DSSP file (Angstrom, degrees, kcal/mol; ACC not computed):
  #  RESIDUE AA STRUCTURE BP1 BP2  ACC     N-H-->O    O-->H-N    N-H-->O    O-->H-N    TCO  KAPPA ALPHA  PHI   PSI    X-CA   Y-CA   Z-CA
    1    1 A M              0   0    0      0, 0.0     2,-0.1     0, 0.0     0, 0.0   0.000 360.0 360.0 360.0 134.2  111.3  107.2   85.2
    2    2 A N     >  -     0   0    0      1,-0.1     4,-1.8     4,-0.0     3,-0.3  -0.372 360.0-102.6 -90.1 170.8  112.8  106.7   88.6
    3    3 A I  H  > S+     0   0    0      1,-0.3     4,-2.3     2,-0.2     5,-0.2   0.875 118.3  55.8 -66.4 -41.4  112.8  103.6   90.8
    4    4 A R  H  > S+     0   0    0      1,-0.2     4,-2.3     2,-0.2    -1,-0.3   0.898 108.7  50.7 -60.3 -39.0  110.1  104.9   93.2
    5    5 A T  H  > S+     0   0    0     -3,-0.3     4,-2.8     1,-0.2    -1,-0.2   0.917 110.3  48.5 -65.2 -42.2  107.8  105.4   90.2
    6    6 A L  H  X S+     0   0    0     -4,-1.8     4,-2.4     1,-0.2    -1,-0.2   0.847 111.4  47.9 -67.4 -34.6  108.4  102.0   88.9
    7    7 A V  H  X S+     0   0    0     -4,-2.3     4,-2.2     2,-0.2    -1,-0.2   0.894 114.6  47.0 -68.9 -39.1  107.8  100.4   92.3
    8    8 A L  H  X S+     0   0    0     -4,-2.3     4,-3.3    -5,-0.2     5,-0.3   0.954 114.2  47.9 -62.4 -53.1  104.5  102.4   92.7
    9    9 A A  H  X S+     0   0    0     -4,-2.8     4,-3.4     1,-0.2     5,-0.2   0.950 112.5  47.9 -57.6 -49.5  103.4  101.5   89.2
   10   10 A G  H  X S+     0   0    0     -4,-2.4     4,-2.3     1,-0.2    -1,-0.2   0.922 112.9  50.0 -60.7 -40.7  104.2   97.8   89.8
   11   11 A S  H  X S+     0   0    0     -4,-2.2     4,-2.9     2,-0.2    -1,-0.2   0.941 112.0  46.2 -61.5 -46.5  102.3   97.9   93.0
   12   12 A L  H  X S+     0   0    0     -4,-3.3     4,-3.5     1,-0.2     5,-0.2   0.917 112.0  51.3 -62.0 -43.1   99.3   99.5   91.4
   13   13 A A  H  X S+     0   0    0     -4,-3.4     4,-1.7    -5,-0.3    -1,-0.2   0.876 112.2  47.1 -62.5 -34.4   99.4   97.0   88.5
   14   14 A W  H  X S+     0   0    0     -4,-2.3     4,-1.0    -5,-0.2    -2,-0.2   0.922 115.5  45.4 -65.3 -47.8   99.5   94.2   91.1
   15   15 A L  H >< S+     0   0    0     -4,-2.9     3,-0.7     1,-0.2     4,-0.4   0.924 111.8  51.7 -60.9 -49.1   96.7   95.7   93.0
   16   16 A G  H >X S+     0   0    0     -4,-3.5     3,-1.3     1,-0.3     4,-0.6   0.834 102.2  61.4 -58.6 -41.6   94.7   96.4   89.9
   17   17 A A  H 3< S+     0   0    0     -4,-1.7     3,-0.4     1,-0.3    -1,-0.3   0.834 106.2  44.5 -61.1 -32.9   95.0   92.9   88.6
   18   18 A G  T << S+     0   0    0     -4,-1.0    -1,-0.3    -3,-0.7    -2,-0.2   0.537 109.2  57.1 -85.4  -3.3   93.3   91.4   91.6
   19   19 A C  T <4 S+     0   0    0     -3,-1.3     2,-0.2    -4,-0.4    -1,-0.2   0.394  80.9 104.9-108.6   0.5   90.5   94.0   91.6
   20   20 A T     <  -     0   0    0     -4,-0.6    -3,-0.0    -3,-0.4     0, 0.0  -0.535  54.3-154.6 -81.9 145.3   89.2   93.5   88.0
   21   21 A V        -     0   0    0     -2,-0.2     2,-0.1     0, 0.0    -2,-0.0  -0.970  19.2-130.1-121.3 114.4   86.0   91.6   87.4
   22   22 A P        -     0   0    0      0, 0.0     2,-0.3     0, 0.0    -2,-0.0  -0.316  19.3-120.7 -68.7 139.7   85.8   90.0   84.1
   23   23 A E        -     0   0    0     -2,-0.1     2,-0.6     1,-0.0     0, 0.0  -0.600  24.6-149.3 -81.4 141.9   82.6   90.6   82.0
   24   24 A V        -     0   0    0     -2,-0.3    -1,-0.0     3,-0.0     0, 0.0  -0.944  11.8-129.2-112.9 119.5   80.7   87.5   81.2
   25   25 A A        -     0   0    0     -2,-0.6     0, 0.0     1,-0.1     0, 0.0  -0.359  26.6-109.5 -67.1 143.7   78.8   87.3   78.0
   26   26 A P        -     0   0    0      0, 0.0    -1,-0.1     0, 0.0     3,-0.1  -0.329  47.4 -86.4 -66.3 155.5   75.2   86.2   78.2
   27   27 A P        -     0   0    0      0, 0.0     3,-0.0     0, 0.0    -3,-0.0  -0.391  55.1 -95.4 -63.6 142.6   74.5   82.8   76.7
   28   28 A P        -     0   0    0      0, 0.0     2,-0.5     0, 0.0    -3,-0.0  -0.246  36.0-115.9 -64.0 142.4   73.9   82.9   73.0
   29   29 A V        -     0   0    0     -3,-0.1     2,-0.3     1,-0.0     9,-0.0  -0.718  31.1-129.6 -83.1 125.4   70.3   83.1   72.0
   30   30 A E        -     0   0    0     -2,-0.5     7,-1.1    -3,-0.0     2,-0.4  -0.596  24.2-169.2 -80.0 126.5   69.3   79.9   70.0
   31   31 A E  B     +A   36   0A   0     -2,-0.3     2,-0.3     5,-0.2     5,-0.2  -0.950   6.5 178.7-115.5 138.9   67.7   80.4   66.8
   32   32 A T        -     0   0    0      3,-2.2     5,-0.0    -2,-0.4     0, 0.0  -0.853  44.1-102.5-127.6 169.6   66.0   77.8   64.7
   33   33 A A  S    S+     0   0    0     -2,-0.3     3,-0.1     1,-0.2    -1,-0.0   0.839 120.1  40.6 -59.9 -31.9   64.2   77.9   61.4
   34   34 A A  S    S+     0   0    0      1,-0.1     2,-0.3    -3,-0.0    -1,-0.2   0.853 121.1  24.5 -89.4 -35.3   60.8   77.6   63.2
   35   35 A T        -     0   0    0      2,-0.0    -3,-2.2     0, 0.0     2,-0.4  -0.911  54.2-149.0-136.5 155.9   61.3   79.9   66.2
   36   36 A V  B     -A   31   0A   0     -2,-0.3     2,-0.6    -5,-0.2    -5,-0.2  -1.000  21.6-141.7-118.7 119.4   63.2   82.8   67.4
   37   37 A V        -     0   0    0     -7,-1.1    -2,-0.0    -2,-0.4    -8,-0.0  -0.758  23.6-176.2 -81.3 119.2   63.9   82.9   71.2
   38   38 A E        -     0   0    0     -2,-0.6     3,-0.1    -9,-0.0    -2,-0.0  -0.924  30.7-108.8-119.8 144.6   63.7   86.4   72.4
   39   39 A P        -     0   0    0      0, 0.0   -10,-0.0     0, 0.0     2,-0.0  -0.407  51.6 -91.9 -66.5 145.2   64.4   87.6   76.1
   40   40 A P        -     0   0    0      0, 0.0     2,-0.3     0, 0.0     0, 0.0  -0.325  39.9-127.1 -64.2 144.1   61.1   88.6   77.9
   41   41 A R        -     0   0    0     -3,-0.1     2,-0.3     2,-0.0    -3,-0.0  -0.717  16.8-145.1 -96.9 138.7   60.2   92.2   77.6
   42   42 A S        -     0   0    0     -2,-0.3     4,-0.1     2,-0.2     0, 0.0  -0.780  13.5-139.3-102.4 148.2   59.4   94.2   80.7
   43   43 A S  S    S+     0   0    0     -2,-0.3    -1,-0.1     2,-0.1     3,-0.1   0.749  83.3  88.6 -72.1 -27.0   56.8   96.9   80.9
   44   44 A E  S    S-     0   0    0      1,-0.1    -2,-0.2     3,-0.0     3,-0.1  -0.511  92.4-101.0 -76.5 135.5   59.3   99.0   83.0
   45   45 A P        -     0   0    0      0, 0.0    -1,-0.1     0, 0.0     2,-0.1  -0.221  48.0 -96.0 -52.9 144.7   61.8  101.2   81.3
   46   46 A E        -     0   0    0     -4,-0.1     2,-0.4    -3,-0.1    -3,-0.0  -0.401  44.0-166.9 -62.7 137.7   65.3   99.7   81.1
   47   47 A S        -     0   0    0     -2,-0.1     3,-0.1    -3,-0.1    -1,-0.0  -0.971  20.8-114.8-126.4 148.0   67.6  100.8   83.8
   48   48 A K        -     0   0    0     -2,-0.4     2,-0.1     1,-0.1     3,-0.0  -0.436  44.4 -92.8 -75.3 150.9   71.3  100.4   84.1
   49   49 A P        -     0   0    0      0, 0.0     2,-0.5     0, 0.0    -1,-0.1  -0.356  40.1-118.3 -65.3 142.9   72.6   98.3   86.8
   50   50 A V        -     0   0    0     -2,-0.1     3,-0.0    -3,-0.1    -3,-0.0  -0.668  23.4-134.0 -83.4 123.6   73.4  100.1   90.0
   51   51 A R        -     0   0    0     -2,-0.5     3,-0.1     1,-0.1    -1,-0.0  -0.662  27.0-112.5 -78.1 129.8   77.1   99.9   91.0
   52   52 A P        -     0   0    0      0, 0.0    -1,-0.1     0, 0.0     3,-0.1  -0.248  43.1 -86.6 -57.0 148.1   77.6   99.1   94.6
   53   53 A A        -     0   0    0      1,-0.1     2,-0.2    -3,-0.0    -3,-0.0  -0.185  49.7-106.4 -56.8 146.0   79.1  101.8   96.7
   54   54 A M        -     0   0    0     -3,-0.1    -1,-0.1     1,-0.1     2,-0.0  -0.568  31.9-125.5 -78.0 137.8   83.0  101.8   96.7
   55   55 A S     >  -     0   0    0     -2,-0.2     4,-2.2     1,-0.1     5,-0.2  -0.294  29.3-102.0 -71.8 170.4   84.6  100.5   99.9
   56   56 A D  H  > S+     0   0    0      1,-0.2     4,-2.2     2,-0.2     5,-0.2   0.897 124.7  52.4 -60.4 -42.0   87.2  102.7  101.7
   57   57 A S  H  > S+     0   0    0      2,-0.2     4,-2.2     1,-0.2    -1,-0.2   0.901 108.7  49.5 -65.4 -41.4   90.0  100.6  100.2
   58   58 A E  H  > S+     0   0    0      1,-0.2     4,-1.7     2,-0.2    -1,-0.2   0.883 112.0  48.4 -61.4 -39.8   88.6  101.0   96.6
   59   59 A T  H  X S+     0   0    0     -4,-2.2     4,-1.8     2,-0.2    -2,-0.2   0.874 111.4  50.0 -67.3 -36.3   88.4  104.7   97.1
   60   60 A L  H  X S+     0   0    0     -4,-2.2     4,-2.0     2,-0.2    -2,-0.2   0.821 108.9  52.0 -68.6 -35.7   91.9  104.8   98.5
   61   61 A L  H  X S+     0   0    0     -4,-2.2     4,-1.6     2,-0.2    -1,-0.2   0.914 109.0  49.7 -67.8 -38.8   93.2  102.8   95.5
   62   62 A A  H  X S+     0   0    0     -4,-1.7     4,-2.2     1,-0.2    -2,-0.2   0.864 109.2  53.1 -63.9 -38.9   91.6  105.2   93.2
   63   63 A Y  H  X S+     0   0    0     -4,-1.8     4,-3.3     2,-0.2    -1,-0.2   0.866 103.6  56.9 -61.3 -36.3   93.2  108.0   95.2
   64   64 A V  H  X S+     0   0    0     -4,-2.0     4,-2.3     1,-0.2    -2,-0.2   0.933 108.7  46.1 -58.3 -46.2   96.6  106.3   94.7
   65   65 A D  H  X S+     0   0    0     -4,-1.6     4,-1.0     2,-0.2    -1,-0.2   0.908 113.3  50.3 -64.2 -43.2   96.2  106.5   91.0
   66   66 A Q  H >< S+     0   0    0     -4,-2.2     3,-1.1     1,-0.2     4,-0.5   0.964 110.1  49.5 -57.5 -54.3   95.0  110.2   91.3
   67   67 A V  H >< S+     0   0    0     -4,-3.3     3,-1.4     1,-0.3    -1,-0.2   0.867 105.2  58.5 -54.1 -43.8   98.0  111.1   93.4
   68   68 A R  H 3< S+     0   0    0     -4,-2.3    -1,-0.3     1,-0.3    -2,-0.2   0.782 106.3  48.2 -56.2 -32.5  100.4  109.5   90.9
   69   69 A K  T << S+     0   0    0     -3,-1.1    -1,-0.3    -4,-1.0    -2,-0.2   0.458  86.1 115.4 -91.0  -3.0   99.3  111.7   88.1
   70   70 A L    <   -     0   0    0     -3,-1.4     2,-0.0    -4,-0.5    36,-0.0  -0.472  64.6-125.0 -73.4 133.0   99.5  115.0   90.0
   71   71 A P     >  -     0   0    0      0, 0.0     4,-2.9     0, 0.0     5,-0.2  -0.320  32.8-100.5 -70.8 165.9  101.9  117.6   88.9
   72   72 A A  H  > S+     0   0    0      1,-0.2     4,-2.3     2,-0.2     5,-0.2   0.878 120.7  46.7 -53.2 -45.7  104.4  118.9   91.4
   73   73 A A  H  > S+     0   0    0      1,-0.2     4,-1.7     2,-0.2    -1,-0.2   0.913 116.3  44.4 -68.5 -39.8  102.5  122.2   92.2
   74   74 A E  H  > S+     0   0    0      2,-0.2     4,-2.3     1,-0.2    -1,-0.2   0.829 110.5  56.1 -75.0 -33.1   99.1  120.4   92.5
   75   75 A Y  H  X S+     0   0    0     -4,-2.9     4,-2.5     2,-0.2    -2,-0.2   0.936 107.0  50.4 -65.4 -43.7  100.8  117.6   94.7
   76   76 A A  H  X S+     0   0    0     -4,-2.3     4,-2.2    -5,-0.2    -2,-0.2   0.884 110.3  48.4 -58.2 -39.3  102.1  120.2   97.1
   77   77 A K  H  X S+     0   0    0     -4,-1.7     4,-2.7     2,-0.2    -1,-0.2   0.911 110.6  51.4 -68.2 -37.6   98.7  121.8   97.4
   78   78 A E  H  X S+     0   0    0     -4,-2.3     4,-3.0     1,-0.2     5,-0.3   0.911 109.4  51.0 -68.2 -36.6   97.1  118.3   98.0
   79   79 A V  H  X S+     0   0    0     -4,-2.5     4,-2.6     2,-0.2    -1,-0.2   0.940 111.4  48.3 -56.6 -48.6   99.7  117.6  100.8
   80   80 A D  H  X S+     0   0    0     -4,-2.2     4,-1.9     2,-0.2    -2,-0.2   0.902 113.7  45.6 -59.6 -44.6   98.9  120.9  102.4
   81   81 A V  H  X S+     0   0    0     -4,-2.7     4,-2.3     2,-0.2    -2,-0.2   0.937 116.9  43.7 -66.3 -46.9   95.1  120.2  102.2
   82   82 A V  H  X S+     0   0    0     -4,-3.0     4,-2.4    -5,-0.2     5,-0.2   0.873 111.7  54.5 -69.5 -30.9   95.3  116.6  103.5
   83   83 A R  H  X S+     0   0    0     -4,-2.6     4,-1.3    -5,-0.3    -1,-0.2   0.898 111.7  44.2 -66.0 -38.2   97.8  117.6  106.2
   84   84 A K  H  X S+     0   0    0     -4,-1.9     4,-1.8     2,-0.2    -2,-0.2   0.918 113.7  51.2 -71.0 -41.4   95.4  120.2  107.5
   85   85 A L  H  X S+     0   0    0     -4,-2.3     4,-2.9     1,-0.2    -2,-0.2   0.854 108.0  51.4 -65.0 -34.0   92.5  117.8  107.2
   86   86 A Y  H  < S+     0   0    0     -4,-2.4    -1,-0.2     1,-0.2    -2,-0.2   0.809 105.0  56.4 -73.2 -27.9   94.3  115.2  109.2
   87   87 A A  H  < S+     0   0    0     -4,-1.3    -2,-0.2    -5,-0.2    -1,-0.2   0.887 115.5  38.8 -66.0 -37.9   95.1  117.8  111.9
   88   88 A K  H  < S+     0   0    0     -4,-1.8     2,-0.5     1,-0.3    -2,-0.2   0.927 129.7  22.5 -79.9 -47.3   91.4  118.4  112.3
   89   89 A T     <  -     0   0    0     -4,-2.9     2,-1.1    -5,-0.2    -1,-0.3  -0.938  60.8-166.4-130.0 111.0   90.0  114.8  111.8
   90   90 A R        +     0   0    0     -2,-0.5     2,-0.2    -3,-0.2    -4,-0.1  -0.385  32.2 152.4 -96.7  56.9   92.2  111.9  112.5
   91   91 A T     >  -     0   0    0     -2,-1.1     4,-3.3     1,-0.1     5,-0.2  -0.510  57.3-111.7 -78.9 151.3   90.0  109.2  110.8
   92   92 A E  H  > S+     0   0    0      1,-0.2     4,-2.1     2,-0.2     5,-0.2   0.883 116.4  52.0 -54.0 -37.8   91.7  106.1  109.4
   93   93 A V  H  > S+     0   0    0      2,-0.2     4,-2.7     1,-0.2    -1,-0.2   0.934 109.9  46.8 -66.6 -42.8   90.9  107.1  105.9
   94   94 A V  H  > S+     0   0    0      1,-0.2     4,-2.2     2,-0.2     5,-0.2   0.921 111.5  53.7 -62.2 -42.1   92.3  110.5  106.2
   95   95 A R  H  X S+     0   0    0     -4,-3.3     4,-1.7     1,-0.2    -1,-0.2   0.898 110.3  46.9 -55.5 -41.6   95.4  108.9  107.8
   96   96 A M  H  X S+     0   0    0     -4,-2.1     4,-2.7    -5,-0.2    -2,-0.2   0.899 109.1  53.8 -71.4 -42.4   95.8  106.6  104.9
   97   97 A R  H  X S+     0   0    0     -4,-2.7     4,-1.8     1,-0.2    -1,-0.2   0.878 109.9  48.2 -56.5 -39.1   95.4  109.4  102.4
   98   98 A Y  H  X S+     0   0    0     -4,-2.2     4,-2.1     2,-0.2    -1,-0.2   0.845 111.1  49.2 -69.8 -37.4   98.1  111.3  104.1
   99   99 A A  H  X S+     0   0    0     -4,-1.7     4,-1.0    -5,-0.2    -2,-0.2   0.914 109.0  54.3 -68.7 -40.9  100.4  108.2  104.1
  100  100 A I  H  < S+     0   0    0     -4,-2.7     4,-0.4     1,-0.2     3,-0.3   0.873 108.8  48.4 -59.4 -40.1   99.7  107.7  100.4
  101  101 A L  H >< S+     0   0    0     -4,-1.8     3,-1.3     1,-0.2    -1,-0.2   0.942 111.8  48.8 -62.9 -47.1  100.7  111.3   99.7
  102  102 A L  H 3< S+     0   0    0     -4,-2.1    13,-0.2     1,-0.3    -1,-0.2   0.592 111.9  48.5 -74.9  -9.7  104.0  111.0  101.7
  103  103 A S  T 3< S+     0   0    0     -4,-1.0    -1,-0.3    -3,-0.3    -2,-0.2   0.386  88.1 115.2-108.2   1.1  104.9  107.7  100.0
  104  104 A A  S X  S-     0   0    0     -3,-1.3     3,-1.9    -4,-0.4   -99,-0.1  -0.287  81.6-111.9 -63.6 149.5  104.2  109.1   96.4
  105  105 A P  T 3  S+     0   0    0      0, 0.0    -1,-0.1     0, 0.0  -100,-0.1   0.786 118.9  58.8 -56.2 -25.9  107.2  109.5   94.1
  106  106 A S  T 3  S+     0   0    0     -5,-0.1    -4,-0.1   -36,-0.0    -5,-0.0   0.618  84.8 109.7 -77.3  -5.8  106.8  113.3   94.3
  107  107 A A  S <  S-     0   0    0     -3,-1.9    -5,-0.1    -6,-0.2     5,-0.0  -0.193  74.0-105.5 -71.0 155.8  107.3  113.1   98.1
  108  108 A G    >   -     0   0    0      1,-0.1     3,-1.4     2,-0.0     4,-0.4  -0.249  36.7 -95.5 -77.0 169.8  110.5  114.5   99.8
  109  109 A P  T 3  S+     0   0    0      0, 0.0     3,-0.5     0, 0.0     4,-0.3   0.822 121.4  44.1 -60.5 -37.0  113.3  112.4  101.2
  110  110 A G  T 3> S+     0   0    0      1,-0.2     4,-1.2     2,-0.1     3,-0.2   0.491  91.3  86.4 -89.0  -0.2  112.2  112.4  104.8
  111  111 A D  H <> S+     0   0    0     -3,-1.4     4,-3.0     1,-0.2    -1,-0.2   0.774  76.5  65.6 -69.4 -23.9  108.5  111.8  104.0
  112  112 A E  H  > S+     0   0    0     -3,-0.5     4,-2.3    -4,-0.4    -1,-0.2   0.936  99.4  52.5 -61.7 -46.4  108.8  108.0  103.9
  113  113 A A  H  > S+     0   0    0     -4,-0.3     4,-2.0    -3,-0.2    -1,-0.2   0.915 111.0  47.3 -47.7 -53.9  109.6  107.9  107.6
  114  114 A R  H  X S+     0   0    0     -4,-1.2     4,-2.2     1,-0.2     5,-0.2   0.948 110.2  52.6 -66.6 -45.7  106.4  110.0  108.4
  115  115 A A  H  X S+     0   0    0     -4,-3.0     4,-2.0   -13,-0.2    -2,-0.2   0.913 107.8  51.8 -55.4 -42.5  104.3  107.7  106.1
  116  116 A M  H  X S+     0   0    0     -4,-2.3     4,-1.7     1,-0.2    -1,-0.2   0.926 107.8  52.3 -60.6 -45.0  105.5  104.6  108.0
  117  117 A E  H  < S+     0   0    0     -4,-2.0    -1,-0.2     1,-0.2    -2,-0.2   0.886 111.4  46.6 -54.1 -44.7  104.5  106.3  111.3
  118  118 A L  H  X S+     0   0    0     -4,-2.2     4,-0.6     1,-0.2    -1,-0.2   0.843 112.0  51.4 -70.2 -33.3  101.0  106.9  109.9
  119  119 A L  H  X S+     0   0    0     -4,-2.0     4,-2.0    -5,-0.2     5,-0.2   0.784  91.0  78.4 -75.9 -28.2  100.7  103.4  108.6
  120  120 A D  H  X S+     0   0    0     -4,-1.7     4,-1.0     1,-0.2     3,-0.4   0.892  95.9  42.8 -55.1 -51.5  101.7  101.7  111.9
  121  121 A P  H  4 S+     0   0    0      0, 0.0    -1,-0.2     0, 0.0     4,-0.2   0.844 114.4  53.1 -64.4 -32.2   98.3  102.1  113.6
  122  122 A L  H >< S+     0   0    0     -4,-0.6     3,-0.6     1,-0.2    -2,-0.2   0.813 103.4  55.4 -69.1 -28.6   96.5  101.1  110.5
  123  123 A I  H 3< S+     0   0    0     -4,-2.0    -1,-0.2    -3,-0.4    -3,-0.1   0.768 112.0  43.8 -79.0 -21.4   98.5   98.0  110.1
  124  124 A K  T 3< S+     0   0    0     -4,-1.0    -1,-0.2    -5,-0.2    -2,-0.2   0.393  95.5 119.9 -94.0   3.0   97.4   97.0  113.7
  125  125 A S    <   -     0   0    0     -3,-0.6    -3,-0.1    -4,-0.2     6,-0.0  -0.144  68.3-131.8 -70.9 164.2   93.8   98.1  112.9
  126  126 A A  S    S+     0   0    0      5,-0.0     2,-1.0     4,-0.0    -1,-0.1   0.658  83.4  95.3 -84.2 -20.0   90.7   95.9  113.0
  127  127 A D     >  -     0   0    0      1,-0.2     4,-3.0     2,-0.1     5,-0.2  -0.598  63.2-161.8 -80.6 112.2   89.4   97.0  109.6
  128  128 A A  H  > S+     0   0    0     -2,-1.0     4,-1.6     1,-0.2    -1,-0.2   0.777  82.5  55.7 -68.6 -24.9   90.8   94.3  107.5
  129  129 A G  H  > S+     0   0    0      2,-0.2     4,-2.0     1,-0.1    -1,-0.2   0.978 114.1  38.2 -61.4 -58.3   90.5   96.3  104.2
  130  130 A L  H  > S+     0   0    0      1,-0.2     4,-3.3     2,-0.2     5,-0.3   0.914 114.5  55.5 -66.2 -40.3   92.5   99.2  105.4
  131  131 A R  H  X S+     0   0    0     -4,-3.0     4,-2.2     1,-0.2    -1,-0.2   0.889 109.3  47.7 -59.0 -38.9   95.0   97.0  107.3
  132  132 A A  H  X S+     0   0    0     -4,-1.6     4,-1.8    -5,-0.2    -1,-0.2   0.883 115.2  44.8 -73.5 -35.0   95.7   95.1  104.1
  133  133 A L  H  X S+     0   0    0     -4,-2.0     4,-2.2     2,-0.2    -2,-0.2   0.861 113.2  49.4 -70.1 -40.7   96.1   98.2  102.1
  134  134 A A  H  X S+     0   0    0     -4,-3.3     4,-2.7     2,-0.2    -2,-0.2   0.910 110.2  52.5 -65.4 -44.2   98.3   99.8  104.8
  135  135 A T  H  X S+     0   0    0     -4,-2.2     4,-2.5    -5,-0.3    -2,-0.2   0.892 111.0  46.9 -61.7 -44.4  100.4   96.6  104.9
  136  136 A L  H  X S+     0   0    0     -4,-1.8     4,-2.1     2,-0.2    -1,-0.2   0.913 113.5  48.6 -68.8 -40.8  100.9   96.7  101.0
  137  137 A L  H  X S+     0   0    0     -4,-2.2     4,-2.7     2,-0.2    -2,-0.2   0.921 110.9  49.8 -65.1 -41.6  101.8  100.4  101.2
  138  138 A A  H  X S+     0   0    0     -4,-2.7     4,-2.3     1,-0.2    -2,-0.2   0.967 110.9  50.4 -61.0 -51.3  104.2   99.8  104.0
  139  139 A A  H  X S+     0   0    0     -4,-2.5     4,-2.2     1,-0.2    -1,-0.2   0.834 109.0  50.7 -51.3 -36.6  105.8   97.1  102.1
  140  140 A Q  H  X S+     0   0    0     -4,-2.1     4,-2.4     2,-0.2    -1,-0.2   0.911 108.3  52.5 -71.5 -37.4  106.2   99.3   99.0
  141  141 A I  H  X S+     0   0    0     -4,-2.7     4,-2.5     2,-0.2    -2,-0.2   0.909 109.5  49.4 -62.1 -40.5  107.8  102.0  101.1
  142  142 A Q  H  X S+     0   0    0     -4,-2.3     4,-2.5     1,-0.2    -1,-0.2   0.928 112.6  47.3 -60.8 -42.8  110.4   99.4  102.4
  143  143 A E  H  X S+     0   0    0     -4,-2.2     4,-2.6     2,-0.2    -2,-0.2   0.850 108.6  55.3 -69.0 -31.3  111.0   98.2   98.8
  144  144 A Q  H  X S+     0   0    0     -4,-2.4     4,-3.0     2,-0.2     5,-0.2   0.967 108.6  48.6 -57.8 -55.5  111.4  101.9   97.8
  145  145 A R  H  X S+     0   0    0     -4,-2.5     4,-2.3     1,-0.2    -2,-0.2   0.880 110.5  50.9 -52.1 -46.0  114.1  102.3  100.5
  146  146 A K  H  X S+     0   0    0     -4,-2.5     4,-2.9     2,-0.2    -1,-0.2   0.942 111.0  47.1 -57.2 -49.2  115.9   99.2   99.4
  147  147 A A  H  X S+     0   0    0     -4,-2.6     4,-2.2     1,-0.2    -2,-0.2   0.869 111.0  51.6 -65.4 -33.9  115.9  100.4   95.8
  148  148 A Q  H  X S+     0   0    0     -4,-3.0     4,-2.3     2,-0.2    -1,-0.2   0.897 110.7  49.1 -68.9 -37.7  117.1  103.9   96.9
  149  149 A G  H  X S+     0   0    0     -4,-2.3     4,-2.4    -5,-0.2    -2,-0.2   0.966 113.1  46.8 -60.3 -54.0  120.0  102.2   98.9
  150  150 A L  H  X S+     0   0    0     -4,-2.9     4,-2.4     1,-0.2    -2,-0.2   0.860 111.1  52.3 -63.1 -33.7  120.9  100.1   95.8
  151  151 A Q  H  X S+     0   0    0     -4,-2.2     4,-2.9     2,-0.2    -1,-0.2   0.891 108.7  50.5 -69.2 -39.6  120.7  103.1   93.6
  152  152 A Q  H  X S+     0   0    0     -4,-2.3     4,-2.5     2,-0.2    -2,-0.2   0.924 110.6  49.0 -61.5 -44.2  123.1  105.0   96.0
  153  153 A K  H  X S+     0   0    0     -4,-2.4     4,-2.5     1,-0.2    -2,-0.2   0.935 112.2  49.1 -62.3 -45.8  125.6  102.1   95.9
  154  154 A L  H  X S+     0   0    0     -4,-2.4     4,-2.8     1,-0.2    -1,-0.2   0.895 110.3  49.6 -65.2 -39.6  125.4  102.0   92.2
  155  155 A D  H  X S+     0   0    0     -4,-2.9     4,-2.6     2,-0.2    -1,-0.2   0.891 110.2  50.8 -59.3 -39.9  126.0  105.6   91.9
  156  156 A A  H  X S+     0   0    0     -4,-2.5     4,-2.3     2,-0.2    -2,-0.2   0.911 112.0  48.7 -65.6 -39.4  129.0  105.4   94.3
  157  157 A L  H  X S+     0   0    0     -4,-2.5     4,-3.2     2,-0.2     5,-0.2   0.937 110.6  49.2 -58.6 -49.3  130.4  102.5   92.1
  158  158 A M  H  X S+     0   0    0     -4,-2.8     4,-2.7     2,-0.2    -2,-0.2   0.919 111.2  50.3 -58.6 -44.2  129.9  104.5   88.9
  159  159 A S  H  X S+     0   0    0     -4,-2.6     4,-2.3     2,-0.2    -1,-0.2   0.908 112.9  47.4 -60.7 -42.8  131.6  107.5   90.5
  160  160 A L  H  X S+     0   0    0     -4,-2.3     4,-2.4     2,-0.2    -2,-0.2   0.927 111.1  49.0 -57.9 -52.0  134.5  105.2   91.6
  161  161 A D  H  X S+     0   0    0     -4,-3.2     4,-2.4     2,-0.2    -2,-0.2   0.908 111.6  51.0 -61.0 -42.6  134.8  103.7   88.2
  162  162 A K  H  X S+     0   0    0     -4,-2.7     4,-2.1    -5,-0.2    -2,-0.2   0.968 112.1  45.9 -59.0 -52.4  134.8  107.2   86.5
  163  163 A S  H  X S+     0   0    0     -4,-2.3     4,-1.9     1,-0.2    -1,-0.2   0.840 110.2  53.6 -63.3 -33.8  137.5  108.4   88.8
  164  164 A M  H  X S+     0   0    0     -4,-2.4     4,-2.2     2,-0.2    -1,-0.2   0.918 109.6  49.3 -62.9 -46.3  139.6  105.3   88.3
  165  165 A L  H  X S+     0   0    0     -4,-2.4     4,-0.7     1,-0.2    -2,-0.2   0.894 110.5  50.6 -59.2 -39.8  139.3  105.8   84.5
  166  166 A E  H  < S+     0   0    0     -4,-2.1     3,-0.4     1,-0.2    -1,-0.2   0.856 108.5  50.6 -64.4 -38.4  140.4  109.4   84.8
  167  167 A R  H  < S+     0   0    0     -4,-1.9    -1,-0.2     1,-0.2    -2,-0.2   0.891 105.8  57.6 -67.1 -42.1  143.4  108.5   86.9
  168  168 A G  H  <        0   0    0     -4,-2.2    -1,-0.2     1,-0.3    -2,-0.2   0.687 360.0 360.0 -69.8 -17.9  144.4  105.8   84.3
  169  169 A R     <        0   0    0     -4,-0.7    -1,-0.3    -3,-0.4    -2,-0.2   0.472 360.0 360.0 -88.2 360.0  144.6  108.5   81.5
């Protein structure tokens, strides 16, 4: 697992930790020897609670998880589809989807800079949800860049160490 994947997974875990809603058990039904308290019965058939519509931010977080799991061939197709969609409709949500793709671990080396360009207007946006998500993604990209720089330095030191050991023999 490379550093980009670890950073992305950590960010997703961090985001996911703040997005969960704990289930609360109903209060226990009290029973006594004389009576049993039962919840009132409705004449209407039971219906499941309706989940509120997902916000753009929730939808995009789900998309991050989806992109993370894409195989290389499907990732390339998704990039092409979203790039074409972005060329036609430059909405904030499509812009964010494109930035998510370009910042994914499967992305190429120059894609992070393009992702940052896409995120800049979103960071300055009035939409608080997208602004927060764009800011988080930008911070993740910056951390990935730092990690890549550190990895390059580590690789250079290991190469130097190896060459010094070979000279010593």
